[in-house]
C-alpha distance (Angstrom), angle and dihedral (degrees) to the residues before:
residue distance angle dihedral
M1 . . .
K2 3.77 . .
L3 3.79 89.0 .
L4 3.80 88.3 69.5
G5 3.77 91.3 70.0
R6 3.81 93.4 58.0
R7 3.78 112.8 93.3
R8 3.82 94.7 -151.8
D9 3.84 90.1 59.0
R10 3.78 96.3 43.3
W11 3.80 94.9 98.9
D12 3.85 96.4 29.2
L13 3.81 107.0 111.6
T14 3.80 93.8 -162.3
A15 3.79 92.0 53.8
L16 3.80 89.5 45.5
L17 3.79 93.4 52.5
N18 3.79 92.2 45.3
A19 3.81 89.2 52.9
A20 3.82 93.0 58.6
D21 3.80 107.6 112.3
P22 3.84 120.8 174.1
R23 3.83 89.8 -165.1
A24 3.81 94.1 54.2
P25 3.81 119.2 113.4
R26 3.78 117.3 -87.3
A27 3.81 94.8 -103.1
E28 3.82 92.3 53.0
R29 3.81 92.4 47.6
H30 3.78 90.3 51.7
L31 3.78 91.1 45.7
W32 3.81 88.8 53.3
L33 3.81 89.8 54.4
V34 3.79 89.9 49.8
R35 3.81 89.9 53.1
L36 3.80 90.6 47.1
L37 3.82 91.2 55.8
E38 3.80 89.4 46.3
W39 3.79 89.4 53.2
L40 3.81 90.5 51.9
R41 3.78 94.9 52.3
H42 3.83 95.8 39.1
A43 3.82 109.9 119.7
P44 3.83 113.3 -111.1
R45 3.79 125.8 -132.0
P46 3.85 114.1 -70.6
E47 3.81 92.9 -112.6
A48 3.81 89.8 54.0
A49 3.76 92.9 48.3
E50 3.82 91.0 58.2
T51 3.83 91.7 62.6
E52 3.75 96.3 48.3
G53 3.78 97.7 79.5
R54 3.76 111.8 -167.2
T55 3.80 97.6 -26.3
P56 3.82 109.7 108.1
A57 3.78 115.5 -115.3
P58 3.83 94.3 -120.1
V59 3.81 90.5 57.6
L60 3.80 90.9 50.8
R61 3.78 90.3 49.0
L62 3.80 90.5 48.3
K63 3.82 90.4 54.5
H64 3.80 90.0 47.0
L65 3.80 90.4 51.3
L66 3.80 92.6 51.3
N67 3.80 90.9 48.2
V68 3.79 91.1 50.6
L69 3.79 91.4 50.5
D70 3.82 91.5 49.2
K71 3.81 90.1 53.2
H72 3.81 97.3 43.3
P73 3.82 112.8 51.7
E74 3.82 92.5 -177.3
H75 3.81 91.2 60.1
R76 3.81 91.6 42.4
A77 3.80 91.4 53.9
R78 3.80 91.8 51.9
I79 3.81 92.8 48.5
E80 3.82 91.9 46.8
G81 3.78 88.7 52.2
V82 3.81 93.0 50.1
L83 3.81 92.3 47.7
G84 3.79 92.3 44.8
A85 3.80 90.9 53.0
F86 3.80 89.2 45.3
W87 3.81 95.8 52.9
A88 3.80 92.2 42.8
D89 3.80 92.3 53.7
I90 3.82 104.0 35.4
R91 3.81 127.1 89.3
A92 3.79 111.1 -147.2
A93 3.81 103.3 172.9
G94 3.80 91.8 86.9
L95 3.81 91.0 55.5
F96 3.80 91.2 57.4
S97 3.80 97.7 39.2
D98 3.81 103.7 35.5
F99 3.81 110.6 21.3
G100 3.79 111.1 108.2
F101 3.79 95.3 15.9
G102 3.78 127.1 103.6
P103 3.80 115.9 -110.9
R104 3.81 88.2 -136.5
M105 3.77 127.4 34.5
A106 3.80 96.7 -119.9
L107 3.79 127.0 100.5
G108 3.81 95.5 -143.1
Q109 3.79 92.0 53.0
E110 3.80 90.7 46.9
I111 3.82 91.0 53.2
G112 3.80 89.8 50.0
D113 3.80 91.1 47.9
R114 3.80 91.5 51.8
L115 3.78 92.2 48.7
L116 3.80 90.6 51.9
K117 3.80 90.9 50.1
R118 3.82 89.6 51.3
W119 3.80 94.5 48.9
L120 3.81 102.6 36.0
P121 3.82 119.6 71.1
A122 3.81 119.3 -120.6
T123 3.81 125.1 -132.8
P124 3.81 127.6 -137.4
D125 3.81 90.0 -147.0
T126 3.80 96.0 97.2
R127 3.79 139.9 107.2
E128 3.80 92.9 -147.7
L129 3.80 113.9 94.5
G130 3.79 89.1 -159.5
E131 3.82 89.4 63.7
L132 3.81 93.2 44.2
F133 3.82 94.9 46.0
P134 3.84 96.5 80.8
L135 3.81 89.4 53.7
L136 3.80 93.1 49.6
F137 3.79 99.7 47.5
A138 3.80 134.8 44.3
D139 3.79 128.1 -145.6
D140 3.81 95.0 -102.3
D141 3.81 98.2 45.0
A142 3.82 92.3 101.1
A143 3.82 91.0 77.8
W144 3.81 96.5 59.9
L145 3.79 93.6 37.0
E146 3.81 88.5 59.0
A147 3.80 89.4 52.6
I148 3.82 95.0 59.8
D149 3.82 107.2 119.3
E150 3.79 125.6 -136.3
T151 3.81 94.8 -104.5
T152 3.79 93.5 53.2
L153 3.79 90.7 43.7
A154 3.80 91.0 52.9
R155 3.81 89.8 51.8
L156 3.80 90.5 50.6
A157 3.81 91.0 49.0
A158 3.81 92.7 59.1
P159 3.83 110.0 125.4
R160 3.81 92.1 -121.1
W161 3.82 90.7 67.6
Q162 3.82 90.6 49.3
G163 3.77 97.0 53.6
G164 3.79 94.3 -95.4
A165 3.81 134.2 -56.5
E166 3.80 93.7 -62.7
S167 3.80 91.1 54.5
A168 3.80 90.0 49.8
L169 3.81 89.3 54.6
G170 3.80 87.6 48.4
W171 3.80 89.0 60.6
K172 3.79 89.1 58.5
R173 3.80 90.3 50.1
Q174 3.80 91.3 51.3
M175 3.79 91.4 49.4
L176 3.80 90.2 51.9
D177 3.81 90.1 48.3
A178 3.80 88.7 51.4
M179 3.79 90.0 49.9
T180 3.80 89.5 52.7
Y181 3.82 91.0 51.2
L182 3.80 91.1 48.1
V183 3.81 93.3 48.8
S184 3.79 89.1 52.1
A185 3.83 91.1 50.9
V186 3.82 91.9 46.7
R187 3.78 92.1 49.8
A188 3.80 91.9 49.1
A189 3.81 92.2 48.3
G190 3.80 92.1 46.8
F191 3.80 90.3 53.5
S192 3.81 94.8 44.6
P193 3.83 112.4 113.6
A194 3.81 94.6 -126.9
L195 3.82 92.1 61.5
R196 3.81 103.2 24.1
Q197 3.81 94.4 56.1
R198 3.81 90.7 53.3
M199 3.80 98.2 47.8
D200 3.78 120.7 102.6
D201 3.82 114.1 -101.4
A202 3.80 91.6 -134.4
A203 3.82 90.9 55.3
L204 3.82 90.1 52.7
A205 3.81 95.6 45.0
Q206 3.82 93.5 98.4
E207 3.83 91.4 46.2
P208 3.83 96.0 -129.6
F209 3.81 94.6 172.9
R210 3.81 92.2 51.5
Q211 3.83 94.1 52.2
L212 3.79 96.9 40.8
E213 3.79 98.8 85.5
A214 3.80 97.7 50.3
V215 3.80 94.3 47.4
A216 3.81 92.6 46.4
E217 3.80 89.7 51.4
R218 3.82 90.5 53.0
V219 3.80 90.1 51.2
C220 3.82 91.8 50.6
R221 3.82 91.6 49.7
G222 3.80 91.3 46.7
V223 3.81 92.3 53.3
L224 3.81 95.1 47.9
E225 3.82 99.6 41.6
P226 3.83 113.3 109.4
G227 3.80 92.4 -128.9
P228 3.83 105.5 27.8
D229 3.78 122.4 -169.1
P230 3.84 102.5 -123.2
Q231 3.80 94.1 -160.6
A232 3.84 93.9 51.0
L233 3.79 91.1 44.6
R234 3.81 91.8 51.9
Q235 3.80 91.1 49.2
D236 3.80 93.0 48.8
A237 3.81 91.6 46.6
A238 3.82 91.1 49.7
L239 3.81 90.3 49.1
L240 3.80 90.1 48.8
R241 3.81 90.7 53.2
V242 3.81 90.2 49.5
L243 3.80 90.2 51.9
L244 3.80 91.6 47.8
D245 3.80 89.0 52.2
G246 3.81 89.8 49.2
C247 3.80 90.7 51.4
R248 3.80 89.4 50.1
R249 3.80 92.3 52.1
A250 3.79 89.7 49.8
V251 3.80 90.6 51.9
D252 3.81 91.7 47.0
S253 3.80 89.8 54.7
I254 3.81 89.6 64.9
A255 3.81 90.1 74.9
A256 3.81 92.8 66.2
H257 3.81 90.8 52.3
L258 3.80 91.7 49.9
E259 3.80 91.2 49.2
E260 3.79 90.7 55.4
F261 3.78 102.4 35.7
G262 3.82 104.6 30.3
I263 3.78 138.0 -80.2
S264 3.79 127.4 -87.3
V265 3.81 115.0 -171.1
D266 3.79 90.3 -153.9
I267 3.81 91.3 55.8
V268 3.81 90.5 46.7
F269 3.81 88.1 51.3
E270 3.81 93.0 48.0
A271 3.80 90.9 49.5
D272 3.81 91.8 50.0
Q273 3.80 90.8 49.0
L274 3.80 90.4 50.4
R275 3.82 91.6 51.1
A276 3.80 90.3 49.3
R277 3.81 91.5 51.6
L278 3.80 90.3 50.3
R279 3.81 89.5 52.6
R280 3.80 91.1 48.5
I281 3.82 91.6 52.9
E282 3.80 89.8 53.5
Q283 3.82 90.8 48.8
L284 3.80 91.3 51.6
L285 3.79 90.4 46.5
D286 3.81 89.4 53.7
C287 3.81 90.0 51.4
V288 3.81 97.6 50.9
L289 3.81 95.8 41.0
S290 3.79 101.7 37.7
P291 3.83 118.5 110.6
A292 3.84 85.6 -141.8
P293 3.82 103.8 43.8
P294 3.84 98.2 170.0
R295 3.81 93.3 66.9
E296 3.82 92.2 46.5
I297 3.82 91.3 47.5
L298 3.79 89.2 50.4
R299 3.82 89.9 51.5
L300 3.80 89.5 50.8
T301 3.81 90.6 49.1
I302 3.80 90.6 51.2
A303 3.81 89.9 50.2
L304 3.81 90.0 50.8
V305 3.82 91.0 49.9
R306 3.80 89.9 52.4
T307 3.78 88.7 48.0
L308 3.80 87.4 52.7
R309 3.78 89.6 57.3
E310 3.79 92.1 48.8
R311 3.81 91.3 48.6
R312 3.77 89.4 59.9
R313 3.80 94.7 52.4
V314 3.79 108.8 84.3
R315 3.79 95.4 167.9
A316 3.80 93.0 53.5
L317 3.81 90.5 51.1
F318 3.80 91.1 49.9
E319 3.81 93.9 47.6
R320 3.81 95.0 44.5
H321 3.77 95.9 52.1
Y322 3.79 96.4 39.0
A323 3.81 91.9 46.6
Q324 3.81 93.1 84.4
L325 3.79 91.8 48.1
A326 3.80 90.4 46.4
R327 3.79 91.2 49.8
K328 3.80 92.2 50.0
M329 3.81 91.3 48.0
V330 3.80 89.3 48.1
E331 3.79 92.5 50.7
R332 3.80 91.7 51.6
N333 3.80 91.7 46.1
A334 3.79 88.1 48.7
E335 3.80 90.5 55.7
T336 3.81 89.3 50.5
G337 3.79 92.4 43.1
E338 3.79 93.4 58.9
H339 3.82 87.8 70.4
Y340 3.81 89.6 59.9
I341 3.82 95.7 55.2
A342 3.81 117.8 88.6
H343 3.80 114.2 -154.2
S344 3.81 101.4 172.9
R345 3.77 138.5 37.7
D346 3.82 91.4 -102.9
E347 3.80 91.1 51.7
Y348 3.82 89.5 47.1
R349 3.81 90.3 52.8
D350 3.81 90.4 47.0
M351 3.81 89.4 51.6
L352 3.81 90.2 52.0
E353 3.79 91.5 50.8
R354 3.80 94.3 47.8
A355 3.80 91.0 46.6
A356 3.80 90.1 50.1
G357 3.79 88.8 55.2
G358 3.77 89.4 51.2
G359 3.81 89.3 50.7
A360 3.80 90.5 54.3
V361 3.80 91.5 55.0
M362 3.82 90.7 46.1
A363 3.81 89.3 55.8
V364 3.82 88.4 62.7
T365 3.80 89.3 44.3
T366 3.80 89.9 55.6
F367 3.78 94.2 57.2
L368 3.81 91.9 44.1
K369 3.82 88.3 53.9
F370 3.82 90.7 54.1
G371 3.81 89.5 46.4
I372 3.82 93.1 52.4
A373 3.81 90.5 48.7
A374 3.83 90.1 50.7
L375 3.82 91.8 57.7
G376 3.81 90.6 74.8
L377 3.80 95.4 -134.9
G378 3.79 123.4 163.3
A379 3.77 118.5 -81.0
F380 3.81 94.9 -100.5
W381 3.79 96.0 47.9
T382 3.79 91.9 44.1
G383 3.80 88.4 53.9
F384 3.79 92.6 43.9
W385 3.80 95.6 51.5
S386 3.81 91.5 41.5
G387 3.80 88.6 53.0
T388 3.80 90.6 47.7
N389 3.80 88.7 51.1
Y390 3.80 91.5 52.0
A391 3.80 93.3 44.3
A392 3.80 93.1 49.7
S393 3.80 90.9 48.5
F394 3.79 93.1 49.6
V395 3.81 91.9 48.4
V396 3.82 91.3 49.5
I397 3.80 89.4 51.0
M398 3.81 89.8 50.6
L399 3.81 93.2 48.3
L400 3.79 90.3 51.0
H401 3.82 90.0 49.8
W402 3.78 91.5 -118.3
T403 3.78 125.1 129.2
V404 3.79 145.4 -131.9
A405 3.79 110.9 -141.8
T406 3.77 98.7 -137.7
K407 3.82 92.4 58.2
Q408 3.79 91.0 63.4
P409 3.83 103.1 73.4
A410 3.82 97.4 59.0
M411 3.81 89.8 49.4
T412 3.82 98.1 41.8
A413 3.82 97.3 46.1
P414 3.84 93.0 72.0
A415 3.80 89.8 49.5
I416 3.81 89.7 54.0
A417 3.81 92.4 44.7
Q418 3.80 89.6 56.8
R419 3.79 88.7 63.2
L420 3.80 91.8 57.0
G421 3.78 90.7 74.3
D422 3.82 92.6 84.6
I423 3.80 118.2 29.3
G424 3.78 99.0 128.8
S425 3.81 96.8 131.9
D426 3.80 134.0 51.1
A427 3.80 90.1 -115.3
K428 3.79 90.9 56.8
V429 3.81 90.9 47.4
E430 3.80 88.8 52.7
A431 3.80 89.9 48.9
F432 3.80 88.6 51.7
V433 3.82 89.8 52.3
D434 3.82 88.0 51.8
D435 3.81 88.4 54.6
I436 3.80 90.5 50.9
A437 3.81 89.6 50.2
H438 3.82 90.8 49.7
L439 3.79 89.9 48.9
L440 3.82 96.1 48.6
R441 3.78 94.9 46.8
S442 3.81 89.9 46.4
Q443 3.78 88.8 55.8
A444 3.78 90.1 44.4
A445 3.82 88.5 52.7
G446 3.79 89.6 50.2
I447 3.80 92.8 52.1
F448 3.81 93.6 42.9
G449 3.79 90.8 49.7
N450 3.81 94.0 47.5
L451 3.79 94.7 47.5
A452 3.80 94.5 40.2
L453 3.80 90.7 66.6
V454 3.79 106.8 24.6
A455 3.83 94.8 60.5
P456 3.85 98.2 46.3
L457 3.81 93.1 44.1
V458 3.81 93.0 50.2
L459 3.80 91.0 46.9
A460 3.80 91.0 48.0
A461 3.81 91.2 50.7
Q462 3.81 91.2 50.2
W463 3.81 93.5 49.7
L464 3.81 92.3 43.7
S465 3.81 90.7 52.8
Q466 3.81 90.2 47.8
W467 3.81 90.6 51.5
L468 3.81 95.8 45.0
F469 3.81 102.4 36.2
G470 3.79 104.3 18.2
A471 3.81 93.1 -115.8
P472 3.80 134.4 69.0
L473 3.80 121.3 -113.6
V474 3.81 89.2 -114.4
G475 3.80 112.8 43.8
E476 3.79 131.8 -141.9
A477 3.81 94.6 -97.9
K478 3.80 90.8 57.8
A479 3.80 89.5 43.3
E480 3.80 92.1 55.6
H481 3.79 89.6 49.2
V482 3.82 90.0 52.3
L483 3.82 91.5 52.3
H484 3.78 89.8 49.3
S485 3.83 95.0 48.6
L486 3.82 102.6 40.3
T487 3.81 97.6 48.8
L488 3.77 118.1 120.3
L489 3.81 88.1 -132.6
G490 3.81 89.7 72.1
P491 3.82 132.0 56.5
T492 3.81 92.8 -67.3
A493 3.81 93.2 119.1
V494 3.82 91.8 53.8
Y495 3.80 92.0 47.5
A496 3.82 91.4 47.6
A497 3.80 92.0 51.7
F498 3.80 89.8 48.9
T499 3.80 89.1 51.5
G500 3.81 87.8 53.8
V501 3.80 87.9 57.1
L502 3.80 89.9 53.1
L503 3.79 90.4 49.0
F504 3.81 89.3 54.0
A505 3.81 91.4 45.2
S506 3.79 90.4 55.1
S507 3.81 90.3 56.5
V508 3.82 90.1 51.3
I509 3.80 90.0 50.3
A510 3.80 89.2 49.0
G511 3.80 92.1 53.4
W512 3.79 92.3 45.5
A513 3.82 92.5 48.3
E514 3.79 92.6 50.8
N515 3.80 91.4 48.1
W516 3.82 89.8 49.0
F517 3.81 90.6 48.8
V518 3.81 91.9 50.5
F519 3.82 94.6 41.6
H520 3.80 92.3 55.5
R521 3.82 91.0 42.1
L522 3.76 93.0 -129.1
D523 3.80 92.5 159.4
S524 3.81 89.0 60.6
A525 3.81 90.2 45.5
L526 3.80 91.6 51.8
R527 3.79 90.7 49.6
W528 3.80 100.5 44.0
N529 3.81 110.9 18.3
P530 3.85 105.9 121.4
S531 3.81 95.0 -137.7
I532 3.81 93.3 49.0
V533 3.81 92.1 45.1
A534 3.81 90.7 49.7
W535 3.81 90.5 50.2
L536 3.81 99.8 42.6
G537 3.77 102.4 22.6
A538 3.80 123.2 -118.1
P539 3.85 98.2 -84.7
R540 3.81 94.0 47.6
A541 3.82 92.1 43.8
A542 3.81 89.1 53.2
R543 3.82 91.2 49.6
W544 3.82 91.6 48.2
A545 3.80 91.3 49.5
T546 3.80 91.7 50.5
W547 3.81 92.9 45.4
W548 3.78 95.6 49.1
R549 3.80 92.3 45.9
A550 3.80 89.3 54.3
N551 3.82 97.8 40.1
V552 3.81 108.4 30.4
S553 3.80 90.4 97.9
G554 3.81 93.0 50.8
V555 3.80 94.0 46.3
A556 3.81 91.5 48.7
A557 3.82 92.0 47.7
N558 3.80 94.7 48.6
V559 3.79 97.7 42.4
S560 3.79 94.0 44.6
L561 3.80 92.3 46.5
G562 3.80 93.3 49.9
L563 3.79 94.2 47.7
M564 3.80 92.4 45.4
L565 3.81 91.6 51.0
G566 3.79 89.2 53.8
L567 3.81 103.9 36.1
V568 3.80 108.7 28.8
P569 3.84 94.6 66.8
V570 3.82 89.9 49.8
V571 3.80 93.0 50.6
V572 3.80 94.3 44.0
S573 3.80 92.5 46.4
F574 3.80 89.8 50.9
L575 3.80 92.0 52.0
G576 3.79 99.3 38.3
P577 3.83 142.8 -27.0
E578 3.78 122.5 5.8
L579 3.77 112.1 -88.8
E580 3.80 133.9 -177.1
V581 3.79 136.9 175.8
R582 3.78 126.5 -115.7
H583 3.79 114.5 -160.5
V584 3.80 113.0 179.8
T585 3.82 96.2 -137.3
L586 3.80 95.2 44.0
S587 3.80 91.4 43.9
T588 3.79 90.3 52.0
G589 3.79 90.5 51.4
Q590 3.83 90.8 49.5
L591 3.82 91.8 49.8
A592 3.80 90.8 48.4
A593 3.81 89.1 51.6
A594 3.82 89.8 50.9
A595 3.79 91.3 49.7
G596 3.80 90.4 49.9
A597 3.81 90.8 52.6
L598 3.81 96.8 45.6
G599 3.80 96.9 41.1
W600 3.78 131.8 -147.7
P601 3.84 96.4 -34.2
V602 3.80 88.6 71.8
L603 3.81 89.4 73.2
V604 3.81 91.1 70.0
A605 3.81 94.2 46.4
H606 3.79 116.6 105.3
G607 3.81 90.8 -143.6
F608 3.81 91.5 62.3
W609 3.79 93.7 54.6
W610 3.78 91.7 45.9
C611 3.81 85.1 56.8
V612 3.81 89.9 50.3
A613 3.82 88.0 52.8
G614 3.79 88.2 48.3
I615 3.81 90.6 54.8
V616 3.81 90.9 51.1
A617 3.81 89.5 51.2
T618 3.80 90.3 45.3
G619 3.79 92.0 54.4
L620 3.80 92.8 48.1
L621 3.81 93.2 47.6
N622 3.81 95.1 43.2
V623 3.78 90.5 53.0
G624 3.80 98.3 34.4
V625 3.82 99.1 48.3
S626 3.79 96.0 43.5
F627 3.81 92.3 45.6
W628 3.81 93.3 47.0
L629 3.81 93.3 50.4
A630 3.80 93.3 45.2
F631 3.80 92.3 46.1
K632 3.80 91.8 49.0
L633 3.81 91.6 50.8
A634 3.79 91.8 46.0
A635 3.81 93.9 47.7
R636 3.81 92.2 48.8
A637 3.80 93.1 45.5
R638 3.81 90.9 51.2
G639 3.82 93.8 44.2
V640 3.82 94.8 -117.8
R641 3.79 111.6 177.3
D642 3.79 125.8 -136.3
A643 3.81 95.6 -132.9
D644 3.82 96.0 99.0
R645 3.81 97.8 45.3
A646 3.81 93.1 100.8
R647 3.81 92.1 52.7
I648 3.78 92.1 48.3
G649 3.81 91.8 46.9
A650 3.80 91.8 50.5
A651 3.80 91.6 49.2
L652 3.80 91.7 49.5
R653 3.81 91.8 49.9
Q654 3.80 90.1 49.5
R655 3.82 90.7 51.7
L656 3.81 91.1 48.7
R657 3.83 90.5 53.0
T658 3.78 96.0 46.3
R659 3.84 105.0 31.0
P660 3.82 110.1 13.7
L661 3.81 94.8 156.2
S662 3.81 91.2 60.3
F663 3.81 87.1 77.4
L664 3.82 92.0 59.4
W665 3.79 109.4 41.4
A666 3.79 142.6 -0.2
R667 3.76 120.8 -104.7
């Protein structure tokens, strides 16, 4: 066994065979098997690879190994001894019943478990084949395992390589034990409240979960009995497959409930685990009942190797199970986003008016921001009260049915992504370009409306204060600081892009909050809970339930955005580099306040116009970053392919050349 530690002998078959020792400790025997699998998959010399054709190199090496063992009885005896000791000592039931399944039915715990398995080294000193399996096989072994031909498979299935006939029968016993464990787990999951309460009554009418255990037990007894009744065994196996299919239909019915009443990633994960266990039971059933078990066992091994690859991919697990939640959040944001898209001249004018109202509120917000900064509070409390100021302003704007321009992109991107599902013809591509034009000019109307009122109102307040009290509300020192901080020559572009990320994050929080509200049926609780009805009265409770169901997303988006604008820069600056936010409407109000304090001479100062350029960049980055992130999430959640991007890009460029103003305002 010591030869295994020498690198020069690692790929030397003779040294490998000589190192086989049936009397070696368990860990060394397992390590020898690991090295044997490494030798099989080791890439051959380039000149050898050219002669192999389409047969994978590991399969050729496997055939060579079997030929060598047939010609050298001394090597064959050593290998038979190692494999006999291996099969006598190993416990395989856990591999079949547990491998690939989370130890706890929670997605967060499964992600943590996978991360630990990636970071912590495994040991070959184990009796559990499920623990040894990741050391034996690599992620890409499924390809060459599939290429094993029937002749080679028959040679591998010889009893001498399985520790003798009794050991081969032991494999069947362990598979049946694994099937028993899996049936128990399936039955428990099917009866768990989280899944049972969301299954369709019609799917549960035949009680498949209740019958599963008894039928599976009859199948296990029928396989192991010395003189089995083939007809009874076939009937029990057929009934077991029918019950497994009934359990699968019951699990599939959960999706409709989640679509209607809100998504839970943990329930999605539990349902996926239950489906996987049902598939594993069928695979084991195929192995123990098949007239040609070696091929079925090989198929099961290939499935386990693919499961091994999936178990090592944390990101794929996260994306797969959050995809349904992301899609539901996107759909709800898309419904909201439709209200932010102006399709006609009247809608465009309405958007301008609502944005102007939002600009008026943001003018007050601007002065409150300066007032909070003047209090000289600590960094955290300054950020907290600034965030509260923003959040309150955004909520007031929402309640008045006005709008803030920078909130639009994250809400409208999902609505646009929905239209990407069907763009097969040129006419549909052109219609999609029309939607993009409607979207961009709606956002332009929002920005124009915000800025058209915030700047004049702030200037008017500054001049009025100067006339009444002899000093503006915002003094020259603050004005100079504004000119220094908002200039495009500084980090304004970085801060504006970061603000776009926060704008997108607020839309994600809004979608999550609405899903959480619907999932826990809080609208029904507000309407019918006896304590709430006694406190509010039935009519008011009904109105509150309706209002919160319609506005929970907006409240969550506005409150979260305001608090993030105030607190996230403080937290990030405490932990690392200095960070600020740049919101186009607030920045415009601050620049207007600075101009009101410094007077007309500021218009000829280069610093002022660099700030104007900074505001233009801020608006573009606020809108562009938040829209791009939201669109990317929406497109991925809806499974939009990239094949038509070139056609869409060409159509957009053509529209820009022929009708550029259509992206800015309605005719």
